[in-house]
Gaussian input, Z-matrix of N, CA and C with variables (Angstrom, degrees):
# hf/3-21g

backbone

0 1
 N
 C     1     B1
 C     2     B2     1     A1
 N     3     B3     2     A2     1     D1
 C     4     B4     3     A3     2     D2
 C     5     B5     4     A4     3     D3
 N     6     B6     5     A5     4     D4
 C     7     B7     6     A6     5     D5
 C     8     B8     7     A7     6     D6
 N     9     B9     8     A8     7     D7
 C    10    B10     9     A9     8     D8
 C    11    B11    10    A10     9     D9
 N    12    B12    11    A11    10    D10
 C    13    B13    12    A12    11    D11
 C    14    B14    13    A13    12    D12
 N    15    B15    14    A14    13    D13
 C    16    B16    15    A15    14    D14
 C    17    B17    16    A16    15    D15
 N    18    B18    17    A17    16    D16
 C    19    B19    18    A18    17    D17
 C    20    B20    19    A19    18    D18
 N    21    B21    20    A20    19    D19
 C    22    B22    21    A21    20    D20
 C    23    B23    22    A22    21    D21
 N    24    B24    23    A23    22    D22
 C    25    B25    24    A24    23    D23
 C    26    B26    25    A25    24    D24
 N    27    B27    26    A26    25    D25
 C    28    B28    27    A27    26    D26
 C    29    B29    28    A28    27    D27
 N    30    B30    29    A29    28    D28
 C    31    B31    30    A30    29    D29
 C    32    B32    31    A31    30    D30
 N    33    B33    32    A32    31    D31
 C    34    B34    33    A33    32    D32
 C    35    B35    34    A34    33    D33
 N    36    B36    35    A35    34    D34
 C    37    B37    36    A36    35    D35
 C    38    B38    37    A37    36    D36
 N    39    B39    38    A38    37    D37
 C    40    B40    39    A39    38    D38
 C    41    B41    40    A40    39    D39
 N    42    B42    41    A41    40    D40
 C    43    B43    42    A42    41    D41
 C    44    B44    43    A43    42    D42
 N    45    B45    44    A44    43    D43
 C    46    B46    45    A45    44    D44
 C    47    B47    46    A46    45    D45
 N    48    B48    47    A47    46    D46
 C    49    B49    48    A48    47    D47
 C    50    B50    49    A49    48    D48
 N    51    B51    50    A50    49    D49
 C    52    B52    51    A51    50    D50
 C    53    B53    52    A52    51    D51
 N    54    B54    53    A53    52    D52
 C    55    B55    54    A54    53    D53
 C    56    B56    55    A55    54    D54
 N    57    B57    56    A56    55    D55
 C    58    B58    57    A57    56    D56
 C    59    B59    58    A58    57    D57
 N    60    B60    59    A59    58    D58
 C    61    B61    60    A60    59    D59
 C    62    B62    61    A61    60    D60
 N    63    B63    62    A62    61    D61
 C    64    B64    63    A63    62    D62
 C    65    B65    64    A64    63    D63
 N    66    B66    65    A65    64    D64
 C    67    B67    66    A66    65    D65
 C    68    B68    67    A67    66    D66
 N    69    B69    68    A68    67    D67
 C    70    B70    69    A69    68    D68
 C    71    B71    70    A70    69    D69
 N    72    B72    71    A71    70    D70
 C    73    B73    72    A72    71    D71
 C    74    B74    73    A73    72    D72
 N    75    B75    74    A74    73    D73
 C    76    B76    75    A75    74    D74
 C    77    B77    76    A76    75    D75
 N    78    B78    77    A77    76    D76
 C    79    B79    78    A78    77    D77
 C    80    B80    79    A79    78    D78
 N    81    B81    80    A80    79    D79
 C    82    B82    81    A81    80    D80
 C    83    B83    82    A82    81    D81
 N    84    B84    83    A83    82    D82
 C    85    B85    84    A84    83    D83
 C    86    B86    85    A85    84    D84
 N    87    B87    86    A86    85    D85
 C    88    B88    87    A87    86    D86
 C    89    B89    88    A88    87    D87
 N    90    B90    89    A89    88    D88
 C    91    B91    90    A90    89    D89
 C    92    B92    91    A91    90    D90
 N    93    B93    92    A92    91    D91
 C    94    B94    93    A93    92    D92
 C    95    B95    94    A94    93    D93
 N    96    B96    95    A95    94    D94
 C    97    B97    96    A96    95    D95
 C    98    B98    97    A97    96    D96
 N    99    B99    98    A98    97    D97
 C   100   B100    99    A99    98    D98
 C   101   B101   100   A100    99    D99
 N   102   B102   101   A101   100   D100
 C   103   B103   102   A102   101   D101
 C   104   B104   103   A103   102   D102
 N   105   B105   104   A104   103   D103
 C   106   B106   105   A105   104   D104
 C   107   B107   106   A106   105   D105
 N   108   B108   107   A107   106   D106
 C   109   B109   108   A108   107   D107
 C   110   B110   109   A109   108   D108
 N   111   B111   110   A110   109   D109
 C   112   B112   111   A111   110   D110
 C   113   B113   112   A112   111   D111
 N   114   B114   113   A113   112   D112
 C   115   B115   114   A114   113   D113
 C   116   B116   115   A115   114   D114
 N   117   B117   116   A116   115   D115
 C   118   B118   117   A117   116   D116
 C   119   B119   118   A118   117   D117
 N   120   B120   119   A119   118   D118
 C   121   B121   120   A120   119   D119
 C   122   B122   121   A121   120   D120
 N   123   B123   122   A122   121   D121
 C   124   B124   123   A123   122   D122
 C   125   B125   124   A124   123   D123
 N   126   B126   125   A125   124   D124
 C   127   B127   126   A126   125   D125
 C   128   B128   127   A127   126   D126
 N   129   B129   128   A128   127   D127
 C   130   B130   129   A129   128   D128
 C   131   B131   130   A130   129   D129
 N   132   B132   131   A131   130   D130
 C   133   B133   132   A132   131   D131
 C   134   B134   133   A133   132   D132
 N   135   B135   134   A134   133   D133
 C   136   B136   135   A135   134   D134
 C   137   B137   136   A136   135   D135
 N   138   B138   137   A137   136   D136
 C   139   B139   138   A138   137   D137
 C   140   B140   139   A139   138   D138
 N   141   B141   140   A140   139   D139
 C   142   B142   141   A141   140   D140
 C   143   B143   142   A142   141   D141
 N   144   B144   143   A143   142   D142
 C   145   B145   144   A144   143   D143
 C   146   B146   145   A145   144   D144
 N   147   B147   146   A146   145   D145
 C   148   B148   147   A147   146   D146
 C   149   B149   148   A148   147   D147
 N   150   B150   149   A149   148   D148
 C   151   B151   150   A150   149   D149
 C   152   B152   151   A151   150   D150
 N   153   B153   152   A152   151   D151
 C   154   B154   153   A153   152   D152
 C   155   B155   154   A154   153   D153
 N   156   B156   155   A155   154   D154
 C   157   B157   156   A156   155   D155
 C   158   B158   157   A157   156   D156
 N   159   B159   158   A158   157   D157
 C   160   B160   159   A159   158   D158
 C   161   B161   160   A160   159   D159
 N   162   B162   161   A161   160   D160
 C   163   B163   162   A162   161   D161
 C   164   B164   163   A163   162   D162
 N   165   B165   164   A164   163   D163
 C   166   B166   165   A165   164   D164
 C   167   B167   166   A166   165   D165
 N   168   B168   167   A167   166   D166
 C   169   B169   168   A168   167   D167
 C   170   B170   169   A169   168   D168
 N   171   B171   170   A170   169   D169
 C   172   B172   171   A171   170   D170
 C   173   B173   172   A172   171   D171
 N   174   B174   173   A173   172   D172
 C   175   B175   174   A174   173   D173
 C   176   B176   175   A175   174   D174
 N   177   B177   176   A176   175   D175
 C   178   B178   177   A177   176   D176
 C   179   B179   178   A178   177   D177
 N   180   B180   179   A179   178   D178
 C   181   B181   180   A180   179   D179
 C   182   B182   181   A181   180   D180
 N   183   B183   182   A182   181   D181
 C   184   B184   183   A183   182   D182
 C   185   B185   184   A184   183   D183
 N   186   B186   185   A185   184   D184
 C   187   B187   186   A186   185   D185
 C   188   B188   187   A187   186   D186
 N   189   B189   188   A188   187   D187
 C   190   B190   189   A189   188   D188
 C   191   B191   190   A190   189   D189
 N   192   B192   191   A191   190   D190
 C   193   B193   192   A192   191   D191
 C   194   B194   193   A193   192   D192
 N   195   B195   194   A194   193   D193
 C   196   B196   195   A195   194   D194
 C   197   B197   196   A196   195   D195
 N   198   B198   197   A197   196   D196
 C   199   B199   198   A198   197   D197
 C   200   B200   199   A199   198   D198
 N   201   B201   200   A200   199   D199
 C   202   B202   201   A201   200   D200
 C   203   B203   202   A202   201   D201
 N   204   B204   203   A203   202   D202
 C   205   B205   204   A204   203   D203
 C   206   B206   205   A205   204   D204
 N   207   B207   206   A206   205   D205
 C   208   B208   207   A207   206   D206
 C   209   B209   208   A208   207   D207
 N   210   B210   209   A209   208   D208
 C   211   B211   210   A210   209   D209
 C   212   B212   211   A211   210   D210
 N   213   B213   212   A212   211   D211
 C   214   B214   213   A213   212   D212
 C   215   B215   214   A214   213   D213
 N   216   B216   215   A215   214   D214
 C   217   B217   216   A216   215   D215
 C   218   B218   217   A217   216   D216
 N   219   B219   218   A218   217   D217
 C   220   B220   219   A219   218   D218
 C   221   B221   220   A220   219   D219
 N   222   B222   221   A221   220   D220
 C   223   B223   222   A222   221   D221
 C   224   B224   223   A223   222   D222

   B1=1.4543
   B2=1.5086
   B3=1.2867
   B4=1.4630
   B5=1.5197
   B6=1.3041
   B7=1.4575
   B8=1.5305
   B9=1.3226
   B10=1.4628
   B11=1.5202
   B12=1.3322
   B13=1.4610
   B14=1.5258
   B15=1.3217
   B16=1.4688
   B17=1.5293
   B18=1.3038
   B19=1.4692
   B20=1.5203
   B21=1.3197
   B22=1.4680
   B23=1.5291
   B24=1.3364
   B25=1.4606
   B26=1.5255
   B27=1.3352
   B28=1.4615
   B29=1.5288
   B30=1.3286
   B31=1.4582
   B32=1.5282
   B33=1.3228
   B34=1.4623
   B35=1.5363
   B36=1.3161
   B37=1.4640
   B38=1.5264
   B39=1.3128
   B40=1.4658
   B41=1.5183
   B42=1.3216
   B43=1.4577
   B44=1.5283
   B45=1.3249
   B46=1.4689
   B47=1.5288
   B48=1.3155
   B49=1.4717
   B50=1.5246
   B51=1.3134
   B52=1.4596
   B53=1.5138
   B54=1.3271
   B55=1.4649
   B56=1.5287
   B57=1.3309
   B58=1.4594
   B59=1.5281
   B60=1.3265
   B61=1.4710
   B62=1.5163
   B63=1.3131
   B64=1.4638
   B65=1.5162
   B66=1.3035
   B67=1.4776
   B68=1.5286
   B69=1.3332
   B70=1.4619
   B71=1.5343
   B72=1.3094
   B73=1.4639
   B74=1.5281
   B75=1.3170
   B76=1.4586
   B77=1.5199
   B78=1.3023
   B79=1.4604
   B80=1.5218
   B81=1.3250
   B82=1.4527
   B83=1.5174
   B84=1.3272
   B85=1.4516
   B86=1.5172
   B87=1.3211
   B88=1.4527
   B89=1.5162
   B90=1.3071
   B91=1.4540
   B92=1.5201
   B93=1.3113
   B94=1.4510
   B95=1.5114
   B96=1.3072
   B97=1.4571
   B98=1.5249
   B99=1.3292
   B100=1.4564
   B101=1.5313
   B102=1.3208
   B103=1.4512
   B104=1.5218
   B105=1.3162
   B106=1.4567
   B107=1.5196
   B108=1.3227
   B109=1.4533
   B110=1.5147
   B111=1.3135
   B112=1.4547
   B113=1.5226
   B114=1.3006
   B115=1.4643
   B116=1.5137
   B117=1.3167
   B118=1.4546
   B119=1.5272
   B120=1.3072
   B121=1.4557
   B122=1.5277
   B123=1.2949
   B124=1.4641
   B125=1.5188
   B126=1.2985
   B127=1.4635
   B128=1.5219
   B129=1.3195
   B130=1.4630
   B131=1.5281
   B132=1.2987
   B133=1.4591
   B134=1.5179
   B135=1.3115
   B136=1.4511
   B137=1.5156
   B138=1.3326
   B139=1.4606
   B140=1.5283
   B141=1.3153
   B142=1.4525
   B143=1.5217
   B144=1.3238
   B145=1.4602
   B146=1.5207
   B147=1.3392
   B148=1.4605
   B149=1.5173
   B150=1.3417
   B151=1.4548
   B152=1.4986
   B153=1.2884
   B154=1.4555
   B155=1.5020
   B156=1.3207
   B157=1.4439
   B158=1.5047
   B159=1.3386
   B160=1.4496
   B161=1.5227
   B162=1.3149
   B163=1.4599
   B164=1.5225
   B165=1.3308
   B166=1.4635
   B167=1.5233
   B168=1.3326
   B169=1.4594
   B170=1.5220
   B171=1.2892
   B172=1.4647
   B173=1.5151
   B174=1.3229
   B175=1.4587
   B176=1.5216
   B177=1.3195
   B178=1.4514
   B179=1.5133
   B180=1.3422
   B181=1.4590
   B182=1.5170
   B183=1.3061
   B184=1.4655
   B185=1.5281
   B186=1.3232
   B187=1.4590
   B188=1.5181
   B189=1.3144
   B190=1.4662
   B191=1.5164
   B192=1.3465
   B193=1.4509
   B194=1.5242
   B195=1.3248
   B196=1.4551
   B197=1.5222
   B198=1.3416
   B199=1.4579
   B200=1.5207
   B201=1.3362
   B202=1.4596
   B203=1.5072
   B204=1.3313
   B205=1.4643
   B206=1.5090
   B207=1.3257
   B208=1.4569
   B209=1.5242
   B210=1.2909
   B211=1.4642
   B212=1.5272
   B213=1.3431
   B214=1.4525
   B215=1.5288
   B216=1.3003
   B217=1.4559
   B218=1.5156
   B219=1.3164
   B220=1.4676
   B221=1.5092
   B222=1.3187
   B223=1.4558
   B224=1.4992
   A1=109.50
   A2=113.69
   A3=117.27
   A4=109.63
   A5=116.62
   A6=123.49
   A7=111.21
   A8=117.96
   A9=122.02
   A10=112.24
   A11=117.38
   A12=121.45
   A13=110.01
   A14=117.31
   A15=121.20
   A16=110.53
   A17=117.12
   A18=121.35
   A19=111.24
   A20=117.58
   A21=121.45
   A22=110.36
   A23=117.69
   A24=121.28
   A25=110.28
   A26=117.52
   A27=121.76
   A28=110.93
   A29=117.99
   A30=121.02
   A31=111.41
   A32=117.57
   A33=120.91
   A34=110.92
   A35=117.59
   A36=120.90
   A37=111.33
   A38=116.97
   A39=121.10
   A40=111.14
   A41=117.78
   A42=122.59
   A43=111.20
   A44=117.08
   A45=121.18
   A46=110.37
   A47=116.80
   A48=120.40
   A49=111.69
   A50=117.43
   A51=121.49
   A52=111.03
   A53=118.18
   A54=121.30
   A55=111.39
   A56=117.90
   A57=120.75
   A58=111.37
   A59=116.93
   A60=120.28
   A61=110.90
   A62=117.66
   A63=121.27
   A64=110.68
   A65=117.09
   A66=121.27
   A67=110.66
   A68=116.01
   A69=120.27
   A70=110.77
   A71=117.74
   A72=122.41
   A73=110.62
   A74=117.82
   A75=120.65
   A76=111.70
   A77=118.68
   A78=121.64
   A79=110.31
   A80=118.77
   A81=122.18
   A82=114.28
   A83=118.53
   A84=120.65
   A85=111.52
   A86=115.29
   A87=120.23
   A88=107.95
   A89=116.11
   A90=119.91
   A91=108.94
   A92=116.13
   A93=121.36
   A94=109.30
   A95=115.42
   A96=118.66
   A97=108.25
   A98=117.29
   A99=119.61
   A100=111.19
   A101=115.20
   A102=119.69
   A103=109.07
   A104=115.49
   A105=120.49
   A106=107.47
   A107=115.78
   A108=119.56
   A109=109.36
   A110=115.08
   A111=120.38
   A112=109.12
   A113=116.52
   A114=121.69
   A115=108.33
   A116=117.46
   A117=122.15
   A118=112.62
   A119=118.47
   A120=120.67
   A121=108.67
   A122=116.24
   A123=121.29
   A124=108.52
   A125=115.25
   A126=119.98
   A127=109.94
   A128=114.53
   A129=118.83
   A130=108.57
   A131=115.65
   A132=120.83
   A133=110.31
   A134=115.90
   A135=121.66
   A136=113.86
   A137=119.36
   A138=121.64
   A139=110.22
   A140=114.71
   A141=121.17
   A142=108.43
   A143=116.84
   A144=120.05
   A145=106.88
   A146=116.16
   A147=120.18
   A148=112.32
   A149=116.07
   A150=118.26
   A151=110.87
   A152=115.20
   A153=121.60
   A154=109.19
   A155=116.01
   A156=119.63
   A157=110.92
   A158=116.65
   A159=121.26
   A160=108.45
   A161=116.28
   A162=122.15
   A163=108.25
   A164=116.72
   A165=119.62
   A166=111.14
   A167=118.09
   A168=121.63
   A169=113.00
   A170=118.76
   A171=120.98
   A172=110.77
   A173=115.55
   A174=121.91
   A175=109.96
   A176=117.23
   A177=122.92
   A178=108.21
   A179=116.36
   A180=121.06
   A181=108.07
   A182=116.22
   A183=121.66
   A184=108.78
   A185=115.18
   A186=121.87
   A187=106.32
   A188=115.85
   A189=118.47
   A190=109.32
   A191=118.81
   A192=123.49
   A193=112.97
   A194=118.85
   A195=121.11
   A196=110.90
   A197=115.52
   A198=122.18
   A199=108.16
   A200=116.57
   A201=121.97
   A202=107.50
   A203=118.11
   A204=121.44
   A205=110.38
   A206=117.03
   A207=122.72
   A208=107.90
   A209=116.58
   A210=122.34
   A211=109.41
   A212=116.53
   A213=120.71
   A214=108.77
   A215=116.56
   A216=121.68
   A217=107.86
   A218=116.63
   A219=120.73
   A220=109.02
   A221=114.95
   A222=119.77
   A223=109.39
   D1=144.01
   D2=178.52
   D3=-81.04
   D4=165.73
   D5=-178.57
   D6=-64.87
   D7=-36.04
   D8=179.76
   D9=-64.77
   D10=-41.60
   D11=179.83
   D12=-68.04
   D13=-40.84
   D14=177.54
   D15=-62.31
   D16=-40.03
   D17=178.68
   D18=-64.82
   D19=-42.87
   D20=179.02
   D21=-64.43
   D22=-42.91
   D23=179.09
   D24=-64.77
   D25=-41.65
   D26=178.46
   D27=-62.57
   D28=-45.79
   D29=179.95
   D30=-66.17
   D31=-37.24
   D32=176.90
   D33=-65.09
   D34=-42.58
   D35=177.61
   D36=-65.30
   D37=-39.47
   D38=177.10
   D39=-64.23
   D40=-41.63
   D41=178.32
   D42=-63.75
   D43=-46.41
   D44=-179.11
   D45=-64.38
   D46=-41.53
   D47=178.08
   D48=-63.49
   D49=-41.26
   D50=177.99
   D51=-64.76
   D52=-42.79
   D53=179.50
   D54=-65.53
   D55=-37.40
   D56=177.81
   D57=-67.11
   D58=-41.03
   D59=177.10
   D60=-64.81
   D61=-41.72
   D62=179.19
   D63=-65.10
   D64=-40.91
   D65=179.04
   D66=-64.67
   D67=-41.69
   D68=178.01
   D69=-64.33
   D70=-40.67
   D71=179.87
   D72=-66.51
   D73=-44.47
   D74=-177.78
   D75=-70.93
   D76=-30.50
   D77=179.31
   D78=-68.68
   D79=-32.28
   D80=-178.37
   D81=-78.24
   D82=-12.62
   D83=-178.72
   D84=-76.03
   D85=145.09
   D86=173.77
   D87=-109.70
   D88=139.81
   D89=179.31
   D90=-94.72
   D91=133.42
   D92=178.46
   D93=-99.04
   D94=147.55
   D95=176.57
   D96=-73.07
   D97=136.98
   D98=-178.08
   D99=-69.54
   D100=147.29
   D101=177.29
   D102=-75.60
   D103=133.47
   D104=-179.84
   D105=-115.50
   D106=126.47
   D107=178.41
   D108=-94.47
   D109=141.97
   D110=-179.16
   D111=-87.11
   D112=133.70
   D113=179.27
   D114=-82.97
   D115=123.20
   D116=-175.81
   D117=-91.98
   D118=-10.81
   D119=178.41
   D120=-149.90
   D121=162.05
   D122=178.60
   D123=-131.88
   D124=146.75
   D125=177.55
   D126=-83.12
   D127=143.32
   D128=173.50
   D129=-83.00
   D130=166.47
   D131=-178.62
   D132=-60.05
   D133=128.67
   D134=178.68
   D135=92.51
   D136=-11.67
   D137=179.40
   D138=-84.38
   D139=149.39
   D140=178.34
   D141=-138.13
   D142=142.84
   D143=173.63
   D144=-78.40
   D145=119.54
   D146=-178.21
   D147=-99.73
   D148=-7.27
   D149=178.05
   D150=-175.10
   D151=170.31
   D152=177.64
   D153=-153.72
   D154=145.42
   D155=179.95
   D156=-140.66
   D157=143.39
   D158=-179.74
   D159=-97.23
   D160=127.75
   D161=177.76
   D162=-118.78
   D163=177.82
   D164=178.82
   D165=-70.37
   D166=-24.36
   D167=179.89
   D168=-87.49
   D169=-20.83
   D170=-177.69
   D171=159.75
   D172=-147.09
   D173=179.25
   D174=-108.26
   D175=140.35
   D176=172.70
   D177=-109.65
   D178=127.57
   D179=177.13
   D180=-108.93
   D181=127.99
   D182=-178.08
   D183=-98.23
   D184=114.14
   D185=-179.96
   D186=-115.83
   D187=101.05
   D188=-176.70
   D189=64.82
   D190=-120.92
   D191=-179.55
   D192=-96.58
   D193=-11.72
   D194=-175.64
   D195=-99.23
   D196=160.82
   D197=179.73
   D198=-122.67
   D199=130.33
   D200=175.52
   D201=-107.26
   D202=120.89
   D203=-179.70
   D204=-86.45
   D205=137.51
   D206=176.85
   D207=-125.86
   D208=145.49
   D209=179.30
   D210=-102.75
   D211=154.39
   D212=172.86
   D213=-81.31
   D214=139.51
   D215=177.08
   D216=-129.42
   D217=135.82
   D218=176.33
   D219=-73.79
   D220=129.60
   D221=-179.89
   D222=-95.47

């Protein structure tokens, strides 16, 4: 066999081995459901959140001149 044919066979075997390992690795993974956070307030038309601050009680969202208090909840 020539050197070129041996190189092609070696690269093909390396590729097949890599694909089999990748397939075995991906088959063993479990997919978790993503955590979804519940929205406790909604903005009215034209309102924008201009800031946010973290306090010991939760998060404060600044909408224009008013402040909406939000509490932390364990998910």
